N, C-alpha and C positions, 0 to 999 in steps of 0.2 A: 784204658779205663776199666776199673773193676766193677763187679756187680754192686747193687745197692738195694736196701730195703726202702720202700716208699710207703709211708703211713698216711692214710687219708680218712676223712670223716664222710660217711654216706649221707644221702638225703634223709634217711630215717634216724640219723643221729648216732649210728654205730660207728665203730672204728674197724678198718680193714687194712691189712698190709699186703703188699706184693713184694716178692723178691724178683728183681730184674737182672738179667744177664748184662754183660758189658755192652752188648749191642742194643740195650733198652727193651728187649723182649721179656715179657712176664713169664717166669718159669715156675712160680709157686704163688698161690693165693690163699690167704687165711680165711677162716670162718669169721663172721662178724662178732665183734666184742662190744659189750655194753659200755665199757669205759676205756679210756686211753691207757690206763695202767695195765689192764688185762692184755691189750694189744702189744704193749711194750714187753710184757712178760712172754708173750707168744713169740716175738722176734728173738728174744734171748734164748728161748727154748729151741727155735729153729737153728740158731747159731750153734748151740751145743749138740744137737741131735743129727745135724746134716752130715757129719763126718763118718757116720757108721751106716754101711749099706743095709744092715739088718733093720734099720728104722724106716726103710722105704718099703711100702707095700705096693706091689704091682697088681693092678686091677684091670678088668675089661668092662666097659660100659655095655648097656643092653644092645647098642647098635654095633657092637664088636670092636669099637675103638679102644686101644690101650691108654691108660693113664696111671698115675701113681699118687699116693698120699704119703706124707712124711708124718711119722708118729713119734711122740715123746716116749720116754722110758715107761710111763704109766699107761701106754698104749692109746692115749688120746690123740686125735688127729690135730696136727699143727697147721697143715696146709695141703692143698691139692693142686695138681698140675692141670694143664689144658688137656684136651683130648688129642691124641696123636694118630697119625695115619698108619704108623707101623711100630712094632715093638722096638726096632732098632732106634727109631727116633725118640721113643720114650726113654730108652737107656741113655741116650745122649742128654736128655733133659735131666735125668737123675744125676749124671756126671756133672752137669753144669751147676745144679743145686749144691752138690757136695763140694765143688770147687769154689763157688761164690759165697755161700751163706756164712761160713765161719768168721770171716773178716769183713763182711759187707757193712759199710757205714749206713746210717739212717738218714733218709730225706723225710723230714716231718712237714707234711702239707696240711696240718690240722690247725694252723694259726694259734698254737698254744692252748687249744681246747682241752 
């Protein structure tokens, strides 16, 4: 089973997508979008930009844990990873996004909203 994008509506009425690996683990989470169209555009941007390593910015949280963000060509953040226990695990997460995002199908959980 390949990875997939999962689009949902939040309690506040925003739209958020997750990229899930083939094992179902969330590997990238988007910012909240005000409308579904914006979220769908974000998914397309993730598909287009995930193939290039330069679009991944490696960061360290204030508690020392590594994480990454995926950026579009205009440098806007498309999505962020979870916090990792080690840099090596973060690199595996990046590899998983690069592998899964370009062809990942969409699971729309928004009931057509």
